[in-house]
N, C-alpha and C positions, 0 to 999 in steps of 0.2 A: 789899804791897810798900811800903817807905818811899819818901818823896819823893826822898831823896838817891839811892837806887838807881835810881829812874826817870830822874832827870836824868843820871846816869852812863851808863845804858844808852842814853839819847837821844844823848849825845855820841858813844858808840862806833858807834851806828847811822848818824849823820851822817858820821863819819869813814870808816866802811866804804863807805857809798854814794859818797862822794867818790872813793875809790880804785878801787872796782869800775867805776863809770861812766866815770871818766877813762881807765882802762886799756881798758875795753870800747870806748869811742868812738875811742880811738887805734888799736886793733886793726882795727876796722871800716873806718876811714879808710885805713889802710895796705893792707888787702885790696882796697879799691876804687881805690887809687892816688891818693888825695888827701893833702894835707898834714895830718899827724896832730894838730898842736897846736891849730888852731881847733876841730876836731871833739871832741877830748878836753876842751877848755875848755867848750864848749857843754854836753856831756853831764854833766860834773862839776858845773857851776854849777846846771843843772837839777835834778840829783839831790840836791844839798845843800839847795836850797830846799824841794823836795818832802819829803825825808827829815826835815828839821827840823820841818816842819809835821806830818808823820805820827807822829813819835816823841816830840815834846814833850808832857809830861804836862799842861801848862797854858801859857797865853799863846802858843798855837800860831802865830797869824798874826804877832804881834809878833816872835817868834823867827825866823820865816821872813824877815821884813823885815831884821832884824839880821844874819842869815846872808848875805843878799844884799849888804848894805852892807859887812860885814867881808870877804866874798869879793872884792868889787869893789876894795877898797883893797889887799888882798894881791895880787890879780891885776895891778893897775896897777904895783905895785912889782916883780913878777916878769916881766911880759910887755912892759913898755915900756922901751926901744924893742925892736921885733922886726924881723927881716929875712926876706924871702922865702927859701925854701931853694933849693939848687942842684938843681932838678928840670927835666926836659924840658918839663913842663907850663908852667913860668913863664918859660922862655927868657931873654930879656934882663932880666927883672925879678929874676933871682937876685941875692941879696945887697943888694937895694934895701930901704929902710925901708918898713914897713907897719903898719897898725893892725888888720889882719884878726883876729889872735888875741884881742885885747882886745874887739873888737866882737862876735865870736862868743861869748865868755864872757859878756858883758853880755846878749846876746840870749838865751842859755840861762837865765840867772838871772831875767830879766824874764818869759820864757815860763813858767818854773816858778812865779813869783809870781802871774802871771795865772791859772794853773791852780788854785793853792790859794785865790786870792781868789774864783774862780768856785765852787769846792767850798764855801767858807765861806758865800757868798751863797746858793747853791742849796740846800744841805743844812743849813746852820747848824752845821756841825761845827767 
């Protein structure tokens, strides 16, 4: 398979992982009664970093780092500022500003990067 096809497939794998993990994390959080945005952000960021490492034909770790940085910038533009939702769980905090969604997204991306760094260190992959 040519290198261009491999990079195109890697792009679609990362995009698919983003959507599937984001919707999956949101659905699980909704079933459990939690606010879905932080959960979806954590899962999507984790999946993007891991999928970029797994699907890239070369420069795997570099691409994972770039995916984390690009995702962090896009998430900052989309998620800041955020407000608590109107849920019973948050009571008087409803509609108050929060950084919870962006922190959860960054935590997911950093966790994914730590996982791929561990895989790279341990297995040399």
